[in-house]
N, CA, C, O and the ligand as a Tripos MOL2 file, in Angstrom:
@<TRIPOS>MOLECULE
protein
  273   271    69     0     0
PROTEIN
NO_CHARGES

@<TRIPOS>ATOM
      1 N          -4.2700   33.5560   17.3670 N.3       1 MET1
      2 CA         -3.2080   33.0020   18.2090 C.3       1 MET1
      3 C          -3.6790   32.9480   19.6600 C.2       1 MET1
      4 O          -4.1000   33.9540   20.2310 O.2       1 MET1
      5 N          -3.6000   31.7710   20.2340 N.am      2 PHE2
      6 CA         -4.0410   31.5740   21.6070 C.3       2 PHE2
      7 C          -2.8740   31.7660   22.5610 C.2       2 PHE2
      8 O          -1.8600   31.0730   22.4750 O.2       2 PHE2
      9 N          -3.0300   32.6900   23.4440 N.am      3 ILE3
     10 CA         -1.9980   32.9140   24.4460 C.3       3 ILE3
     11 C          -2.4830   32.3360   25.7690 C.2       3 ILE3
     12 O          -3.4380   32.8270   26.3700 O.2       3 ILE3
     13 N          -1.8190   31.3080   26.1940 N.am      4 GLU4
     14 CA         -2.2200   30.6550   27.4300 C.3       4 GLU4
     15 C          -1.7850   31.4780   28.6340 C.2       4 GLU4
     16 O          -0.6130   31.8250   28.7810 O.2       4 GLU4
     17 N          -2.7240   31.7720   29.4660 N.am      5 LYS5
     18 CA         -2.3880   32.5010   30.6890 C.3       5 LYS5
     19 C          -1.7580   31.5380   31.6860 C.2       5 LYS5
     20 O          -2.3040   30.4760   31.9830 O.2       5 LYS5
     21 N          -0.6310   31.9230   32.1780 N.am      6 SER6
     22 CA          0.0080   31.1020   33.1930 C.3       6 SER6
     23 C           0.2680   31.9560   34.4210 C.2       6 SER6
     24 O           0.5390   33.1530   34.3210 O.2       6 SER6
     25 N           0.1840   31.3410   35.5440 N.am      7 PHE7
     26 CA          0.4930   32.0610   36.7700 C.3       7 PHE7
     27 C           1.1770   31.1300   37.7520 C.2       7 PHE7
     28 O           1.1750   29.9110   37.5860 O.2       7 PHE7
     29 N           1.7480   31.7160   38.7520 N.am      8 ILE8
     30 CA          2.5600   30.9590   39.6970 C.3       8 ILE8
     31 C           1.7450   30.6490   40.9460 C.2       8 ILE8
     32 O           1.1110   31.5260   41.5320 O.2       8 ILE8
     33 N           1.7790   29.3980   41.3300 N.am      9 ILE9
     34 CA          1.1250   28.9850   42.5690 C.3       9 ILE9
     35 C           2.1800   28.3620   43.4880 C.2       9 ILE9
     36 O           3.3090   28.1040   43.0700 O.2       9 ILE9
     37 N           1.8010   28.1310   44.7210 N.am     10 SER10
     38 CA          2.7090   27.4700   45.6480 C.3      10 SER10
     39 C           2.3020   26.0140   45.7930 C.2      10 SER10
     40 O           1.1340   25.6990   46.0230 O.2      10 SER10
     41 N           3.2710   25.1430   45.6560 N.am     11 CYS11
     42 CA          3.0040   23.7210   45.8470 C.3      11 CYS11
     43 C           2.4990   23.4940   47.2750 C.2      11 CYS11
     44 O           3.1620   23.9040   48.2270 O.2      11 CYS11
     45 N           1.3440   22.8520   47.4420 N.am     12 PRO12
     46 CA          0.7830   22.6320   48.7840 C.3      12 PRO12
     47 C           1.6910   21.7970   49.6800 C.2      12 PRO12
     48 O           1.5950   21.8790   50.9040 O.2      12 PRO12
     49 N           2.5530   21.0090   49.0940 N.am     13 THR13
     50 CA          3.4040   20.1270   49.8890 C.3      13 THR13
     51 C           4.7040   20.7880   50.3060 C.2      13 THR13
     52 O           5.0590   20.7540   51.4840 O.2      13 THR13
     53 N           5.4240   21.3910   49.3650 N.am     14 CYS14
     54 CA          6.7580   21.9130   49.6850 C.3      14 CYS14
     55 C           6.8390   23.4310   49.5510 C.2      14 CYS14
     56 O           7.9010   24.0160   49.7670 O.2      14 CYS14
     57 N           5.7320   24.0700   49.1990 N.am     15 GLN15
     58 CA          5.6460   25.5340   49.1090 C.3      15 GLN15
     59 C           6.5000   26.1090   47.9860 C.2      15 GLN15
     60 O           6.6800   27.3240   47.9030 O.2      15 GLN15
     61 N           7.0110   25.2690   47.1480 N.am     16 LYS16
     62 CA          7.8290   25.7360   46.0380 C.3      16 LYS16
     63 C           6.9310   26.3830   44.9870 C.2      16 LYS16
     64 O           5.8160   25.9290   44.7290 O.2      16 LYS16
     65 N           7.4440   27.4490   44.3930 N.am     17 SER17
     66 CA          6.6930   28.1190   43.3430 C.3      17 SER17
     67 C           6.6460   27.2410   42.0990 C.2      17 SER17
     68 O           7.6650   26.7200   41.6450 O.2      17 SER17
     69 N           5.4560   27.0910   41.5670 N.am     18 VAL18
     70 CA          5.2990   26.2390   40.3910 C.3      18 VAL18
     71 C           4.3220   26.9060   39.4300 C.2      18 VAL18
     72 O           3.2870   27.4280   39.8450 O.2      18 VAL18
     73 N           4.6570   26.8830   38.1540 N.am     19 ALA19
     74 CA          3.7940   27.4870   37.1430 C.3      19 ALA19
     75 C           2.5910   26.5920   36.8820 C.2      19 ALA19
     76 O           2.7280   25.3910   36.6480 O.2      19 ALA19
     77 N           1.4250   27.1920   36.9250 N.am     20 TRP20
     78 CA          0.2010   26.4450   36.6490 C.3      20 TRP20
     79 C           0.0640   26.2910   35.1410 C.2      20 TRP20
     80 O          -0.1290   27.2670   34.4150 O.2      20 TRP20
     81 N           0.1650   25.0750   34.6940 N.am     21 LYS21
     82 CA          0.0720   24.8150   33.2590 C.3      21 LYS21
     83 C          -0.9830   23.7480   32.9820 C.2      21 LYS21
     84 O          -1.2390   22.8560   33.7910 O.2      21 LYS21
     85 N          -1.5710   23.8820   31.8230 N.am     22 GLN22
     86 CA         -2.5900   22.9110   31.4210 C.3      22 GLN22
     87 C          -2.0310   21.4940   31.3720 C.2      22 GLN22
     88 O          -2.7170   20.5290   31.7080 O.2      22 GLN22
     89 N          -0.7760   21.3860   30.9480 N.am     23 ASP23
     90 CA         -0.2010   20.0540   30.7600 C.3      23 ASP23
     91 C           0.5390   19.5420   31.9900 C.2      23 ASP23
     92 O           1.2520   18.5410   31.9230 O.2      23 ASP23
     93 N           0.3670   20.2270   33.1000 N.am     24 ASN24
     94 CA          0.9840   19.7510   34.3360 C.3      24 ASN24
     95 C           0.0510   18.7300   34.9970 C.2      24 ASN24
     96 O          -0.9780   19.0840   35.5730 O.2      24 ASN24
     97 N           0.4340   17.4730   34.8980 N.am     25 ASP25
     98 CA         -0.4120   16.4060   35.4370 C.3      25 ASP25
     99 C          -0.4850   16.4280   36.9590 C.2      25 ASP25
    100 O          -1.3640   15.8090   37.5590 O.2      25 ASP25
    101 N           0.4420   17.1410   37.5680 N.am     26 PHE26
    102 CA          0.5560   17.0840   39.0260 C.3      26 PHE26
    103 C          -0.0080   18.3190   39.7060 C.2      26 PHE26
    104 O           0.0270   18.4170   40.9330 O.2      26 PHE26
    105 N          -0.5280   19.2650   38.9270 N.am     27 LYS27
    106 CA         -1.0330   20.4850   39.5300 C.3      27 LYS27
    107 C          -2.1160   20.1750   40.5620 C.2      27 LYS27
    108 O          -2.9050   19.2560   40.3460 O.2      27 LYS27
    109 N          -2.1800   20.8960   41.6560 N.am     28 PRO28
    110 CA         -1.3820   22.1070   41.9250 C.3      28 PRO28
    111 C          -0.0130   21.8170   42.5420 C.2      28 PRO28
    112 O           0.6040   22.7060   43.1290 O.2      28 PRO28
    113 N           0.4500   20.6040   42.4150 N.am     29 PHE29
    114 CA          1.7420   20.2530   43.0070 C.3      29 PHE29
    115 C           2.8630   20.4690   41.9930 C.2      29 PHE29
    116 O           2.6170   20.5460   40.7890 O.2      29 PHE29
    117 N           4.1040   20.5670   42.4970 N.am     30 CYS30
    118 CA          5.2390   20.8430   41.6230 C.3      30 CYS30
    119 C           5.7340   19.5720   40.9590 C.2      30 CYS30
    120 O           6.3970   19.6300   39.9230 O.2      30 CYS30
    121 N           5.4230   18.4360   41.5380 N.am     31 SER31
    122 CA          5.9600   17.1960   41.0070 C.3      31 SER31
    123 C           5.0920   16.0250   41.4420 C.2      31 SER31
    124 O           4.2200   16.1550   42.3010 O.2      31 SER31
    125 N           5.3540   14.8860   40.8290 N.am     32 LYS32
    126 CA          4.6200   13.6750   41.1850 C.3      32 LYS32
    127 C           4.8700   13.3090   42.6450 C.2      32 LYS32
    128 O           3.9780   12.8410   43.3520 O.2      32 LYS32
    129 N           6.1160   13.5360   43.0730 N.am     33 ARG33
    130 CA          6.4850   13.2000   44.4480 C.3      33 ARG33
    131 C           5.6220   13.9610   45.4540 C.2      33 ARG33
    132 O           5.1080   13.3830   46.4110 O.2      33 ARG33
    133 N           5.4720   15.2780   45.2190 N.am     34 CYS34
    134 CA          4.6930   16.0850   46.1440 C.3      34 CYS34
    135 C           3.2230   15.6880   46.1160 C.2      34 CYS34
    136 O           2.5440   15.7360   47.1420 O.2      34 CYS34
    137 N           2.7400   15.3020   44.9610 N.am     35 LYS35
    138 CA          1.3530   14.8740   44.8590 C.3      35 LYS35
    139 C           1.1320   13.6020   45.6730 C.2      35 LYS35
    140 O           0.1250   13.4600   46.3680 O.2      35 LYS35
    141 N           2.0830   12.6880   45.5750 N.am     36 LEU36
    142 CA          1.9780   11.4370   46.3150 C.3      36 LEU36
    143 C           2.0880   11.6680   47.8120 C.2      36 LEU36
    144 O           1.4120   11.0110   48.6040 O.2      36 LEU36
    145 N           2.9500   12.6120   48.1930 N.am     37 ILE37
    146 CA          3.0840   12.9450   49.6160 C.3      37 ILE37
    147 C           1.7460   13.4450   50.1480 C.2      37 ILE37
    148 O           1.3100   13.0530   51.2310 O.2      37 ILE37
    149 N           1.1040   14.3110   49.3760 N.am     38 ASP38
    150 CA         -0.1650   14.8710   49.8220 C.3      38 ASP38
    151 C          -1.2300   13.7900   49.9230 C.2      38 ASP38
    152 O          -2.0920   13.8360   50.8010 O.2      38 ASP38
    153 N          -1.1690   12.8370   49.0380 N.am     39 LEU39
    154 CA         -2.1390   11.7450   49.0600 C.3      39 LEU39
    155 C          -1.8360   10.7380   50.1620 C.2      39 LEU39
    156 O          -2.6500    9.8660   50.4650 O.2      39 LEU39
    157 N          -0.6590   10.8700   50.7530 N.am     40 GLY40
    158 CA         -0.2970    9.9780   51.8400 C.3      40 GLY40
    159 C           0.3040    8.6680   51.3800 C.2      40 GLY40
    160 O           0.5930    7.7900   52.1930 O.2      40 GLY40
    161 N           0.4930    8.5350   50.0770 N.am     41 GLU41
    162 CA          1.0320    7.2720   49.5650 C.3      41 GLU41
    163 C           2.5330    7.1980   49.8060 C.2      41 GLU41
    164 O           3.0620    6.2020   50.2980 O.2      41 GLU41
    165 N           3.1940    8.2830   49.4430 N.am     42 TRP42
    166 CA          4.6550    8.2890   49.5180 C.3      42 TRP42
    167 C           5.1310    8.2660   50.9620 C.2      42 TRP42
    168 O           6.1490    7.6490   51.2730 O.2      42 TRP42
    169 N           4.3990    8.9360   51.8460 N.am     43 ALA43
    170 CA          4.8420    9.1190   53.2210 C.3      43 ALA43
    171 C           4.2340    8.1070   54.1830 C.2      43 ALA43
    172 O           4.5140    8.1480   55.3810 O.2      43 ALA43
    173 N           3.4190    7.2160   53.6830 N.am     44 SER44
    174 CA          2.7020    6.3090   54.5670 C.3      44 SER44
    175 C           3.6620    5.4690   55.4000 C.2      44 SER44
    176 O           3.4000    5.1850   56.5690 O.2      44 SER44
    177 N           4.7690    5.0790   54.7920 N.am     45 GLU45
    178 CA          5.7030    4.2310   55.5160 C.3      45 GLU45
    179 C           6.4120    4.9950   56.6310 C.2      45 GLU45
    180 O           6.5870    4.4690   57.7300 O.2      45 GLU45
    181 N           6.8170    6.2220   56.3540 N.am     46 SER46
    182 CA          7.5160    7.0100   57.3700 C.3      46 SER46
    183 C           6.5850    7.3620   58.5190 C.2      46 SER46
    184 O           7.0160    7.4440   59.6690 O.2      46 SER46
    185 N           5.3150    7.5690   58.2140 N.am     47 HIS47
    186 CA          4.3430    7.8340   59.2690 C.3      47 HIS47
    187 C           4.2320    6.6120   60.1920 C.2      47 HIS47
    188 O           4.1080    6.7460   61.4100 O.2      47 HIS47
    189 N           4.2790    5.4430   59.5970 N.am     48 ARG48
    190 CA          4.1550    4.2200   60.3680 C.3      48 ARG48
    191 C           5.3580    4.0640   61.2980 C.2      48 ARG48
    192 O           5.2040    3.6890   62.4610 O.2      48 ARG48
    193 N           6.5320    4.3470   60.7920 N.am     49 ILE49
    194 CA          7.7490    4.2280   61.5850 C.3      49 ILE49
    195 C           7.7420    5.2460   62.7210 C.2      49 ILE49
    196 O           8.1190    4.9230   63.8480 O.2      49 ILE49
    197 N           7.3170    6.4660   62.4310 N.am     50 ALA50
    198 CA          7.2670    7.5050   63.4500 C.3      50 ALA50
    199 C           6.2940    7.1060   64.5560 C.2      50 ALA50
    200 O           6.5430    7.3710   65.7320 O.2      50 ALA50
    201 N           5.1990    6.4790   64.1830 N.am     51 GLY51
    202 CA          4.2010    6.0480   65.1540 C.3      51 GLY51
    203 C           4.7560    5.0060   66.1090 C.2      51 GLY51
    204 O           4.3510    4.9380   67.2700 O.2      51 GLY51
    205 N           5.6870    4.1940   65.6170 N.am     52 GLN52
    206 CA          6.2780    3.1750   66.4680 C.3      52 GLN52
    207 C           7.2720    3.7860   67.4450 C.2      52 GLN52
    208 O           7.4110    3.3340   68.5820 O.2      52 GLN52
    209 N           7.9500    4.8090   66.9850 N.am     53 GLU53
    210 CA          8.9740    5.4240   67.8230 C.3      53 GLU53
    211 C           8.3580    6.3140   68.9030 C.2      53 GLU53
    212 O           8.8940    6.4200   70.0070 O.2      53 GLU53
    213 N           7.2540    6.9390   68.5870 N.am     54 LEU54
    214 CA          6.6300    7.8600   69.5310 C.3      54 LEU54
    215 C           5.2330    7.3700   69.9040 C.2      54 LEU54
    216 O           4.2410    7.7620   69.2900 O.2      54 LEU54
    217 N           5.1710    6.5180   70.9070 N.am     55 ASP55
    218 CA          3.8490    6.1170   71.3590 C.3      55 ASP55
    219 C           3.3310    7.1900   72.3070 C.2      55 ASP55
    220 O           4.1230    7.8770   72.9510 O.2      55 ASP55
    221 N           2.0090    7.3440   72.4020 N.am     56 PRO56
    222 CA          1.3910    8.4390   73.1740 C.3      56 PRO56
    223 C           1.8380    8.4790   74.6200 C.2      56 PRO56
    224 O           1.9730    9.5610   75.1910 O.2      56 PRO56
    225 N           2.0710    7.3250   75.2260 N.am     57 GLU57
    226 CA          2.4470    7.2870   76.6360 C.3      57 GLU57
    227 C           3.8120    7.9370   76.8510 C.2      57 GLU57
    228 O           4.0040    8.7030   77.7950 O.2      57 GLU57
    229 N           4.7360    7.6290   75.9820 N.am     58 THR58
    230 CA          6.0780    8.2090   76.0700 C.3      58 THR58
    231 C           6.0320    9.7170   75.8800 C.2      58 THR58
    232 O           6.7000   10.4630   76.5950 O.2      58 THR58
    233 N           5.2540   10.1500   74.9300 N.am     59 VAL59
    234 CA          5.1320   11.5820   74.6640 C.3      59 VAL59
    235 C           4.5390   12.2890   75.8720 C.2      59 VAL59
    236 O           4.9530   13.3960   76.2150 O.2      59 VAL59
    237 N           3.5690   11.6500   76.5170 N.am     60 GLU60
    238 CA          2.9140   12.2630   77.6740 C.3      60 GLU60
    239 C           3.8860   12.4030   78.8450 C.2      60 GLU60
    240 O           3.9130   13.4350   79.5150 O.2      60 GLU60
    241 N           4.6740   11.3730   79.0860 N.am     61 GLN61
    242 CA          5.6660   11.4240   80.1650 C.3      61 GLN61
    243 C           6.7000   12.4920   79.9050 C.2      61 GLN61
    244 O           7.1170   13.2130   80.8110 O.2      61 GLN61
    245 N           7.1010   12.5820   78.6680 N.am     62 PHE62
    246 CA          8.0990   13.5760   78.2790 C.3      62 PHE62
    247 C           7.5560   14.9830   78.4590 C.2      62 PHE62
    248 O           8.2770   15.8940   78.8670 O.2      62 PHE62
    249 N           6.2740   15.1510   78.1510 N.am     63 ALA63
    250 CA          5.6540   16.4670   78.2450 C.3      63 ALA63
    251 C           5.5260   16.9240   79.6960 C.2      63 ALA63
    252 O           5.5680   18.1210   79.9790 O.2      63 ALA63
    253 N           5.3700   15.9650   80.6210 N.am     64 LYS64
    254 CA          5.2090   16.2980   82.0350 C.3      64 LYS64
    255 C           6.5370   16.6320   82.6990 C.2      64 LYS64
    256 O           6.5750   17.2950   83.7360 O.2      64 LYS64
    257 N           7.6240   16.1680   82.0930 N.am     65 LYS65
    258 CA          8.9500   16.4460   82.6690 C.3      65 LYS65
    259 C           9.2810   17.9300   82.5410 C.2      65 LYS65
    260 O           9.1220   18.5200   81.4730 O.2      65 LYS65
    261 N           9.7400   18.5230   83.6310 N.am     66 PRO66
    262 CA         10.1790   19.9140   83.5340 C.3      66 PRO66
    263 C          11.4600   19.9990   82.7220 C.2      66 PRO66
    264 O          12.3680   19.1800   82.8650 O.2      66 PRO66
    265 N          11.5070   20.9880   81.8850 N.am     67 ILE67
    266 CA         12.6970   21.1540   81.0370 C.3      67 ILE67
    267 C          13.7880   21.8090   81.8490 C.2      67 ILE67
    268 O          13.6850   22.9850   82.1990 O.2      67 ILE67
    269 N          14.8310   21.0620   82.1520 N.am     68 ASP68
    270 CA         15.9390   21.5940   82.9430 C.3      68 ASP68
    271 C          17.2590   21.1220   82.3450 C.2      68 ASP68
    272 O          18.3250   21.4570   82.8610 O.2      68 ASP68
    273 ZN          6.3150   20.4400   45.7810 Zn       69 ZN69
@<TRIPOS>BOND
     1     1     2 1
     2     2     3 1
     3     3     4 2
     4     3     5 am
     5     5     6 1
     6     6     7 1
     7     7     8 2
     8     7     9 am
     9     9    10 1
    10    10    11 1
    11    11    12 2
    12    11    13 am
    13    13    14 1
    14    14    15 1
    15    15    16 2
    16    15    17 am
    17    17    18 1
    18    18    19 1
    19    19    20 2
    20    19    21 am
    21    21    22 1
    22    22    23 1
    23    23    24 2
    24    23    25 am
    25    25    26 1
    26    26    27 1
    27    27    28 2
    28    27    29 am
    29    29    30 1
    30    30    31 1
    31    31    32 2
    32    31    33 am
    33    33    34 1
    34    34    35 1
    35    35    36 2
    36    35    37 am
    37    37    38 1
    38    38    39 1
    39    39    40 2
    40    39    41 am
    41    41    42 1
    42    42    43 1
    43    43    44 2
    44    43    45 am
    45    45    46 1
    46    46    47 1
    47    47    48 2
    48    47    49 am
    49    49    50 1
    50    50    51 1
    51    51    52 2
    52    51    53 am
    53    53    54 1
    54    54    55 1
    55    55    56 2
    56    55    57 am
    57    57    58 1
    58    58    59 1
    59    59    60 2
    60    59    61 am
    61    61    62 1
    62    62    63 1
    63    63    64 2
    64    63    65 am
    65    65    66 1
    66    66    67 1
    67    67    68 2
    68    67    69 am
    69    69    70 1
    70    70    71 1
    71    71    72 2
    72    71    73 am
    73    73    74 1
    74    74    75 1
    75    75    76 2
    76    75    77 am
    77    77    78 1
    78    78    79 1
    79    79    80 2
    80    79    81 am
    81    81    82 1
    82    82    83 1
    83    83    84 2
    84    83    85 am
    85    85    86 1
    86    86    87 1
    87    87    88 2
    88    87    89 am
    89    89    90 1
    90    90    91 1
    91    91    92 2
    92    91    93 am
    93    93    94 1
    94    94    95 1
    95    95    96 2
    96    95    97 am
    97    97    98 1
    98    98    99 1
    99    99   100 2
   100    99   101 am
   101   101   102 1
   102   102   103 1
   103   103   104 2
   104   103   105 am
   105   105   106 1
   106   106   107 1
   107   107   108 2
   108   107   109 am
   109   109   110 1
   110   110   111 1
   111   111   112 2
   112   111   113 am
   113   113   114 1
   114   114   115 1
   115   115   116 2
   116   115   117 am
   117   117   118 1
   118   118   119 1
   119   119   120 2
   120   119   121 am
   121   121   122 1
   122   122   123 1
   123   123   124 2
   124   123   125 am
   125   125   126 1
   126   126   127 1
   127   127   128 2
   128   127   129 am
   129   129   130 1
   130   130   131 1
   131   131   132 2
   132   131   133 am
   133   133   134 1
   134   134   135 1
   135   135   136 2
   136   135   137 am
   137   137   138 1
   138   138   139 1
   139   139   140 2
   140   139   141 am
   141   141   142 1
   142   142   143 1
   143   143   144 2
   144   143   145 am
   145   145   146 1
   146   146   147 1
   147   147   148 2
   148   147   149 am
   149   149   150 1
   150   150   151 1
   151   151   152 2
   152   151   153 am
   153   153   154 1
   154   154   155 1
   155   155   156 2
   156   155   157 am
   157   157   158 1
   158   158   159 1
   159   159   160 2
   160   159   161 am
   161   161   162 1
   162   162   163 1
   163   163   164 2
   164   163   165 am
   165   165   166 1
   166   166   167 1
   167   167   168 2
   168   167   169 am
   169   169   170 1
   170   170   171 1
   171   171   172 2
   172   171   173 am
   173   173   174 1
   174   174   175 1
   175   175   176 2
   176   175   177 am
   177   177   178 1
   178   178   179 1
   179   179   180 2
   180   179   181 am
   181   181   182 1
   182   182   183 1
   183   183   184 2
   184   183   185 am
   185   185   186 1
   186   186   187 1
   187   187   188 2
   188   187   189 am
   189   189   190 1
   190   190   191 1
   191   191   192 2
   192   191   193 am
   193   193   194 1
   194   194   195 1
   195   195   196 2
   196   195   197 am
   197   197   198 1
   198   198   199 1
   199   199   200 2
   200   199   201 am
   201   201   202 1
   202   202   203 1
   203   203   204 2
   204   203   205 am
   205   205   206 1
   206   206   207 1
   207   207   208 2
   208   207   209 am
   209   209   210 1
   210   210   211 1
   211   211   212 2
   212   211   213 am
   213   213   214 1
   214   214   215 1
   215   215   216 2
   216   215   217 am
   217   217   218 1
   218   218   219 1
   219   219   220 2
   220   219   221 am
   221   221   222 1
   222   222   223 1
   223   223   224 2
   224   223   225 am
   225   225   226 1
   226   226   227 1
   227   227   228 2
   228   227   229 am
   229   229   230 1
   230   230   231 1
   231   231   232 2
   232   231   233 am
   233   233   234 1
   234   234   235 1
   235   235   236 2
   236   235   237 am
   237   237   238 1
   238   238   239 1
   239   239   240 2
   240   239   241 am
   241   241   242 1
   242   242   243 1
   243   243   244 2
   244   243   245 am
   245   245   246 1
   246   246   247 1
   247   247   248 2
   248   247   249 am
   249   249   250 1
   250   250   251 1
   251   251   252 2
   252   251   253 am
   253   253   254 1
   254   254   255 1
   255   255   256 2
   256   255   257 am
   257   257   258 1
   258   258   259 1
   259   259   260 2
   260   259   261 am
   261   261   262 1
   262   262   263 1
   263   263   264 2
   264   263   265 am
   265   265   266 1
   266   266   267 1
   267   267   268 2
   268   267   269 am
   269   269   270 1
   270   270   271 1
   271   271   272 2
@<TRIPOS>SUBSTRUCTURE
     1 MET1         2 RESIDUE 1 A MET
     2 PHE2         6 RESIDUE 1 A PHE
     3 ILE3        10 RESIDUE 1 A ILE
     4 GLU4        14 RESIDUE 1 A GLU
     5 LYS5        18 RESIDUE 1 A LYS
     6 SER6        22 RESIDUE 1 A SER
     7 PHE7        26 RESIDUE 1 A PHE
     8 ILE8        30 RESIDUE 1 A ILE
     9 ILE9        34 RESIDUE 1 A ILE
    10 SER10       38 RESIDUE 1 A SER
    11 CYS11       42 RESIDUE 1 A CYS
    12 PRO12       46 RESIDUE 1 A PRO
    13 THR13       50 RESIDUE 1 A THR
    14 CYS14       54 RESIDUE 1 A CYS
    15 GLN15       58 RESIDUE 1 A GLN
    16 LYS16       62 RESIDUE 1 A LYS
    17 SER17       66 RESIDUE 1 A SER
    18 VAL18       70 RESIDUE 1 A VAL
    19 ALA19       74 RESIDUE 1 A ALA
    20 TRP20       78 RESIDUE 1 A TRP
    21 LYS21       82 RESIDUE 1 A LYS
    22 GLN22       86 RESIDUE 1 A GLN
    23 ASP23       90 RESIDUE 1 A ASP
    24 ASN24       94 RESIDUE 1 A ASN
    25 ASP25       98 RESIDUE 1 A ASP
    26 PHE26      102 RESIDUE 1 A PHE
    27 LYS27      106 RESIDUE 1 A LYS
    28 PRO28      110 RESIDUE 1 A PRO
    29 PHE29      114 RESIDUE 1 A PHE
    30 CYS30      118 RESIDUE 1 A CYS
    31 SER31      122 RESIDUE 1 A SER
    32 LYS32      126 RESIDUE 1 A LYS
    33 ARG33      130 RESIDUE 1 A ARG
    34 CYS34      134 RESIDUE 1 A CYS
    35 LYS35      138 RESIDUE 1 A LYS
    36 LEU36      142 RESIDUE 1 A LEU
    37 ILE37      146 RESIDUE 1 A ILE
    38 ASP38      150 RESIDUE 1 A ASP
    39 LEU39      154 RESIDUE 1 A LEU
    40 GLY40      158 RESIDUE 1 A GLY
    41 GLU41      162 RESIDUE 1 A GLU
    42 TRP42      166 RESIDUE 1 A TRP
    43 ALA43      170 RESIDUE 1 A ALA
    44 SER44      174 RESIDUE 1 A SER
    45 GLU45      178 RESIDUE 1 A GLU
    46 SER46      182 RESIDUE 1 A SER
    47 HIS47      186 RESIDUE 1 A HIS
    48 ARG48      190 RESIDUE 1 A ARG
    49 ILE49      194 RESIDUE 1 A ILE
    50 ALA50      198 RESIDUE 1 A ALA
    51 GLY51      202 RESIDUE 1 A GLY
    52 GLN52      206 RESIDUE 1 A GLN
    53 GLU53      210 RESIDUE 1 A GLU
    54 LEU54      214 RESIDUE 1 A LEU
    55 ASP55      218 RESIDUE 1 A ASP
    56 PRO56      222 RESIDUE 1 A PRO
    57 GLU57      226 RESIDUE 1 A GLU
    58 THR58      230 RESIDUE 1 A THR
    59 VAL59      234 RESIDUE 1 A VAL
    60 GLU60      238 RESIDUE 1 A GLU
    61 GLN61      242 RESIDUE 1 A GLN
    62 PHE62      246 RESIDUE 1 A PHE
    63 ALA63      250 RESIDUE 1 A ALA
    64 LYS64      254 RESIDUE 1 A LYS
    65 LYS65      258 RESIDUE 1 A LYS
    66 PRO66      262 RESIDUE 1 A PRO
    67 ILE67      266 RESIDUE 1 A ILE
    68 ASP68      270 RESIDUE 1 A ASP
    69 ZN69       273 GROUP 0 **** ****
């Protein structure tokens, strides 16, 4: 009788505990979504939008302003 050793790892994307299993296609991630996020596929669009909202010049001006 083969007893498969399983242990718990943390998903690199969301830090959720996930059991490491042979049949987990997404390991070391907890889900397909987290795997895609790590690959940059799922989040590529949001990164693009964020880049438009925060251009470096604006961030620099904001950083120079004293917080009052
Ligand atoms: Zn995850």
